[in-house]
VEXDREN-2710 file (C-alpha; in Angstrom, 1 decimal):
% VEXDREN-2710
k/r/px/py/pz
1/MET/29.9/-0.8/52.0
2/ALA/33.5/-1.7/51.0
3/ASP/34.6/-1.4/47.4
4/VAL/35.1/-4.8/46.0
5/GLU/37.1/-5.2/42.8
6/ILE/36.2/-8.0/40.5
7/ASP/39.1/-9.1/38.3
8/ASP/38.7/-10.9/34.9
9/LEU/38.8/-14.3/36.5
10/ASP/35.7/-13.6/38.4
11/LYS/33.5/-12.1/35.6
12/PHE/30.9/-14.4/34.2
13/VAL/31.2/-16.0/30.8
14/TYR/28.1/-17.2/29.1
15/GLY/27.6/-20.1/26.7
16/ALA/29.5/-23.3/25.7
17/GLU/31.6/-21.4/23.1
18/ALA/33.1/-19.1/25.8
19/ILE/33.5/-22.0/28.2
20/ALA/35.3/-24.1/25.5
21/SER/37.7/-21.3/24.8
22/ILE/38.7/-21.0/28.5
23/LEU/39.1/-24.7/28.8
24/ASN/41.1/-24.8/25.6
25/LEU/38.7/-27.3/24.0
26/HIS/39.2/-26.8/20.3
27/LYS/38.4/-28.8/17.1
28/ASP/39.7/-27.6/13.8
29/GLY/40.8/-24.3/15.3
30/LYS/37.4/-23.4/16.7
31/PRO/36.0/-23.8/20.2
32/ASP/34.4/-27.3/20.5
33/THR/31.0/-26.3/22.0
34/ARG/29.8/-29.9/22.0
35/ARG/32.6/-31.1/24.4
36/ALA/32.1/-28.0/26.6
37/TYR/28.3/-28.6/26.8
38/TYR/29.0/-32.2/27.7
39/ALA/31.4/-31.3/30.4
40/CYS/28.9/-28.9/31.9
41/GLU/26.0/-31.4/31.8
42/LYS/28.0/-34.2/33.4
43/GLY/29.4/-31.8/36.1
44/TYR/33.1/-32.2/35.0
45/VAL/33.4/-28.4/35.3
46/ASP/32.0/-25.9/37.7
47/ALA/29.2/-24.2/35.7
48/ASP/25.5/-23.6/36.3
49/LYS/22.5/-22.8/34.1
50/PHE/21.3/-19.3/33.7
51/GLY/18.0/-19.8/32.0
52/ARG/19.0/-22.1/29.0
53/ILE/22.6/-20.9/28.8
54/TRP/25.5/-22.4/30.7
55/ARG/27.6/-19.8/32.7
56/SER/30.6/-19.8/34.9
57/THR/33.7/-17.8/35.7
58/PRO/37.2/-18.5/34.4
59/ARG/38.4/-19.0/38.0
60/ARG/35.7/-21.7/38.6
61/LEU/36.3/-23.4/35.3
62/LEU/40.1/-23.7/35.9
63/GLN/39.9/-25.1/39.4
64/ALA/40.2/-28.8/39.8
65/ARG/36.8/-30.5/40.5
66/PRO/36.7/-33.1/43.4
67/LYS/36.0/-36.7/42.2
68/ALA/32.4/-37.8/42.5
69/ALA/31.6/-40.3/45.3
70/ALA/31.3/-43.8/44.0
END
């Protein structure tokens, strides 16, 4: 099996606070977890549930999402 290197953009981050930090969603100098959670729930960002916690990678979060079909 070939050695596969995983850079920092492909490592999972867990929770709305980490996702908010990557997306630069801040309120009063702190990560705005409410906005991050809403973005995940509505499908505005590429994230999935791992049990009860949202998770994604920075690469997935920073990619543009295609517009939903009308």
